N, C-alpha and C positions, 0 to 999 in steps of 0.2 A: 504494499500500500504506499502510495506516494505522500509524503507529509506536506503540510501547508508551507513549511519552510522551503522544501525542495521546489514546490511550484512557484513560490515567489522568486527564489533565486533563479530559476530557469527563466521566468518572465522578465527579470531585469538584466539578464545576460545578452538580451537582443543588441545587435550592433547598433551604434549611434546613427550611422547612415540611414538604416532602416527606419528608425524613429523618426529622424528628421524628414524623410520623404513622406511618411504618413502625415506628419504635422503639415507640411507643405500641401499635400492633397487635401486635407481638411480646409485650409484656408482657401484653395481654389474652389472647392465646393461650397463655400460659405455663401449662402443665398443673400443675406443681408449686405455682404461686401459687394456682390454683383449688383444689387439693386441700387446701392449708393453709388457705384461707379456709373451706372445707367442714369441716374439723377444728375451727376455732374455733367455727363454728356448731353443730357436734355438742356441743361443751362448753357452749355457751349453752343448748342444749335440756336437757341433763342439769341444769345449775344452775337453769334456769327451771323444770323439773318439781319439784325440791327446793323451790324458793322457793314455788311455787303450792301444794304440799302443806302446807307450814308455815303459809302464809296461811290456808288453809281450816281447817286445825286451830285456829288462833287465833281465826278468825271464828266458827266453829260451836261451839267449846268455851270453856273458861275458861283463865285464866293457868296454873292447875295442870295442865290437860290439855296445854298447849303444852309446859310444862316436862317432863311425863312423857314426851310424845313425843320431845323432844330427848334425854332420858336414854337411851331404848331405841335411837333412831336412831344416837347416838354409838357404842354398843356395835357395832351392824351396821356402821357406818362404820370402826370400828377393825378388825373382822374383814376387810372388803373391803381395807383398806390393807395388812394383813399378807399377804392372799393375792395382792395385786398385786405386792409385792416378792419373795415366795418362789415364785410360780407365773408370773405373767405377764412380769415383768422378764427373767428367764432366756429365756423363750420369744421374746421380742423379739430377743434376741442370737444364739440358737443356731438358731432355725428357718430363717432365711435360709441358712444354710450346709448345710442337708440337703435333698436332692431326692428326689423320686419315693418309693419304698417306705421309704427311710430317714426321710424327714420324716413319712410316714403312721405309722410305729412310734413315732416321737418324739412326735408329737401324741397318739397313743394313751396313751403314758406320762404325759404331762402331765395329760391328763384323769383318769387313775387318781390322780395326785398330788392334783388339785383335788377329786376326790370324797372322798379321805381327809382333806383338810383341812376340807372341809364337814361331814364326820362329827364330826370333833373339835370344831369349832365349835359344832355342834348340841348335843354332849355337854356343852360348857362352858355353853351357855345353859340347858340342862335342869338342870344342877347349881346354876346361879344361881337358877333358879326354886325349887328345893327349899329352898335356903338362904333365900331371901326368905320362903317359906312358913312355915318353921320360926321364923323371927324375927317373924312376925306382920305382914308387909308389906301395904299396902292392896290390896284385891281388884283395883283398876284396874291396878296394876303386875303382878300375878300374871297377869292376862289378857293384857296386852302381852307379857310375857316368854314365855308359852305360845305365842301366835301367831307371835312372832319366832322361836321354836325351830322351828316347822313350816315357815315360809316362808324361812327363812335359806338353805337349801340352793339354793332357786331363785334367790334374789337373788344369792348368790355364783357360781352357774353363769352367770347372765346376764351378770355383770361380766367373767367369764372369756371368755365368747363374744365380748364387745365388744372384749376385749383381743386375741383371736385375729384378729378382722377387721383391726383396726389393725395388728398384726404383719405381716399380709400386704398391707398397704397397701390393703385394701378399705375405703377411707374412706367412700365413698357408701353402701355397704351398712350400715356401722356407724351412720352418721348416720340413715339411714331406719329401722333397727331401733330406735334410741334415741327417734326421733320416735313411732314406733308405740307403744312402751312407756310413754313419757311421757303420750301422749293416753289410753292405756287407764288407766293409774294415776290421772289426775285425773278421768276419767269414773267409774271405779269407786268412788273415794272420795266424789265428789259425790252419787252415787246412794245410798251407804250412809249418808252424812250426812243427806240429805234424808229418808232413812227413819227417821231418829232413832237410828242406831247409835251406840255409844260412840266418841268421837272418836279418841283415840289408837290404840285397837284397829283402828278402821277404816283408818287411814293405813297402819298396818304390813301389814294384810291386803291393801290395794289394791296395795301395793308388791310383795308376794310373788305375787299372781295375775298382775299385769301382767308380771312377770319370767318367770313360767312359760310364759306365751303367747309372750314374745320368745324363749325357748329352743326352743319348738316350731317357730316361723317360721324360726329359724336352721337347725335340723335339716332341716326341709323344703325350705328354699330354697337351702341350700348343699351339703347331702349330703356333709360333710367325709370326706377320705380318712382312714380310721383303720385301724390294725393294732396288735394287742397281742402283745407278745413278753415273757414272764414275766422272762426273763433280763435284759432292757434296762431294765425298769421301775425296778429298783433302781439300775442304773449310771446311768441318766439322772437319778435323783433326786440322787445324789451329786454328779454334775457340776452340776445346777441349784442344790444347796444351797450348794456352794463359791461360787457367785455370789450366790445370793439372801440368804444370811445378812448379807453386807455391804451389800447394797441395803436390806435391812430395818433394819439398824443406822443407816445414814444417814438413812432415813426417819423413824425414832423421834427422832433427834437434830434432825432439821429441824422436826418438829412440836412439839418440846419448847420452842424459842425463843418463838414467839408465845404460847404457853400460860403460860410463866413471867412474861413482862413485866407482864401486867395484875395478877398477884398481887403482884409487887414494887411496882407503882404503887399499888395499893390499900393496901398496908401502910404506905406512906410518905405518900400524898397524899389517901387517902380514896376514897370511892365516886364522887364527882362527877368527879374527875380520870380514874378509870378509864372512866367512861361516855364522856368526850370522846375518850379514846384508842380506845375500842372502836368509836365512830361513825367515826372516820377509818379505822380498819382495816376496816370494813364496806365502805366506798366503795372502798378500794384493793383489795377483793376482785374488782372488775370487771377490773382489770389482771391479776390472778391467773387469771381465767378465760380471758383472752386468751393468757397465757403457757402454761397448761396445754394449751389447744387446739392451740397451735403445737408444744408438746413431744410431744403424742400423735402427731402426724404425723411429726416429725423423728427422734424416738427410734428407731422401727423403720426409717425411712429411713437413718439413719446406720448402723445394723447391716448393712442390705442394701448400702450403698455400700462398706463396709470389705469384706464378704465378696466383692463383685464386683471392685472396682477398688483395694483397699489403701489406703494412707495418703493418696494424692493425692486420691482421690475422697471419702474421708471428710472431709479437710480442706476441701474444696470445699463439702460439704453443711454443715459447721459454720460456715463463713463466711456462708452464705446464712441459716442460722438466726439467727446473731448479728445480721446487717443487718436482717432482718425484725422482730426483738424490739426492736432499737434504734429503728427507725423508729415501730412502733406505740406502744410504751410511752414513748419519748422524746416523741411527740406528745401522749400523755395528760399527761405531766409539764408540758408547755407550757400545755396547757389548764388545768390545776390552778393554775399559776403565775399565769396571766392572770385566772382567775376568782375567786381568793382563797377567801372563805368562802361564795360564792354556792352551790356544790354541797352542802355540808354543811347549810346553812340550809334549802335546798329540800327535802332528804332528811328532816331531823330536826327542824327548827323554829328559831325565833330564839334559843332557849336555847343553841344550839351555836355561835353567832357567836364568832369568834376562834380557831376550830380550823383555819382555812385554812393557817397556816404549818406546823402539824403534818401536815396531809394532804399538802402539798407534800413535806415531808421524808420521809414514808412512801412516797410514789410514787417518789421517787428510789431509796429502798431497794428497792422492788419491781423497778425497772429493773435495780439491781445484782443481785438474786436471780435474775432471768430470765437475765441474762448469764453468771452463775455456773453456771446449768443447762446452758449450751452445753458448758462444760468437762465437766460431769458426764456429759452425753450422749456426749461423745467417749470418755470413760473406760469408759463401759458398753459401747460399740461394740468397744472393745479388751479387753474382758473384764477390766478393772481396777477394779470398783467399790470394791475396798478402798483404792485410791489416793486416793479422795475422803473417806475416813472421818476421817483426820487433819484435814483442812479443816474438816469439820463439827464435830469436837471443839473445835477452836481458835475457831471461830465462836461456838459456844454459850458456851465459857468467857469469851471476851473480851466478848460481850454482857452476860453476867451481872455480871461485875466492873465493867464500865462503868456498868451500870444501877444498881448499889449505890452508886456514887460520883455519877452524874449526876442521877438521879431526885430525890434529896433536895434538891439544888441548883436545878434547872431544871424539876421535875415532868414533865409529858408530853413536852415538848421534849427533856428529858434522856433519856426512854425512847426517843424516835425516834432521837436521835443515838447511843445504845447500840446499837440495832438495826442502824443504818447502819454503825457501826464494825465490828461482827462480821461483817456481810455483805461488807464490802470486804476484810477480812483473809481470810475464807474463800475468797472469790472469786479473790483473788490467788494464794493457795496452790494452789486448784484448777487455774487457768490454767497456773501454773508446772509443776505435775506432768504436766498434759497435754502441755505443750510438750516437756518432757524426754522423755516417752514417745514422742511423734511423732518427734522428733529421733533417738531411738535406733533406732526402726524404719525411719526414712528412710535411715539408714546403711547398712542391710542391703539385700539384693536383695529387694525387696518385690513378691512375686508376688500377683495378684488371688486373693482367697479364702484366702491363707495364714494360718494361725492361729498366733500367737506366744505361747509359754507365758510 
């Protein structure tokens, strides 16, 4: 008879290469790792479509055309951002906790909310068109505002559909849909431009037409389970608003920081220093794409984990998210440290030599921002978006005060250090807030799916 000790000894005598190969095979077969990679790829498709559109507008049109396109697109982007925080973010959190007919009614309510928001956004664009017309705006801007008003509901609905798919962890479908819409948008725009159509007008029109096709494919391919209950539409909005208003406030504070720094830098150091800062920020956008792609998968994943397994499973998901972000963005930081000015010079030319140290500093800041988003993801899953609002306020205030002191002294590096200081303070406060909340919940009897008010 073989003793337990002999079996143990035999099992541990396996050669290390064999164990290592099995470990590598487990990693290769890890479904969550593949879904995360697909989510990052999806974000790359979205960013690539936007870049290709801007490139074609710049190539086929003038600088004025490109500027006009960005003005109109920034308004569309703002509307999308508001919708994401008010409509999609609450859906991420609450949809996993509802099953069967209850989820169908909730999805129907959210689509009504989305349609209402689209109507209000369309009205705002139409009023903007009337105001510009009365002020004697150029005909090109009037045409772009008009086509944006017509296509905006489709653009917003397509974005909502994309977020729905992510909320249900249908990452592959969302990626395929974004690939289809991106290819259509580029093809339609190229056809219009080759036909001699107006450049900014064509870009907005192509975006709307491709989005409409994407919505039709979603409806035909998924046949979403929907139900509409008049009494629940209002109640669901009140629940979503209690969450979404704080998510929107944090979003607005988050986008305020990178918008303010170039103005502070321009006022103190001039346009040339601002150009150097913007060039580094543009390259850092690659890391933002990675972080956004990972967040697009892990945000709904965290909500599902908490709904199913409570604090323990949520903590496990957040740890995996933090580890993945640390490895990927930490690796990018090492690349920037090693290459110095090389990436900036390759992208923008020899005039930007010397920007390497600033790029490295901003990459470290991007790593800090991504790790802070892990705590934000956890607070969202716990239905506590307001808990991160104080951290966002402190981050913005600290960054602005530091910039006013550091930028006159150290120029672009001062702006980078000011941004990093705000990120560190905000991240520490977010992490501390999440830790307190998790400790409080863990001290109770935490049943899977239990909702804590």
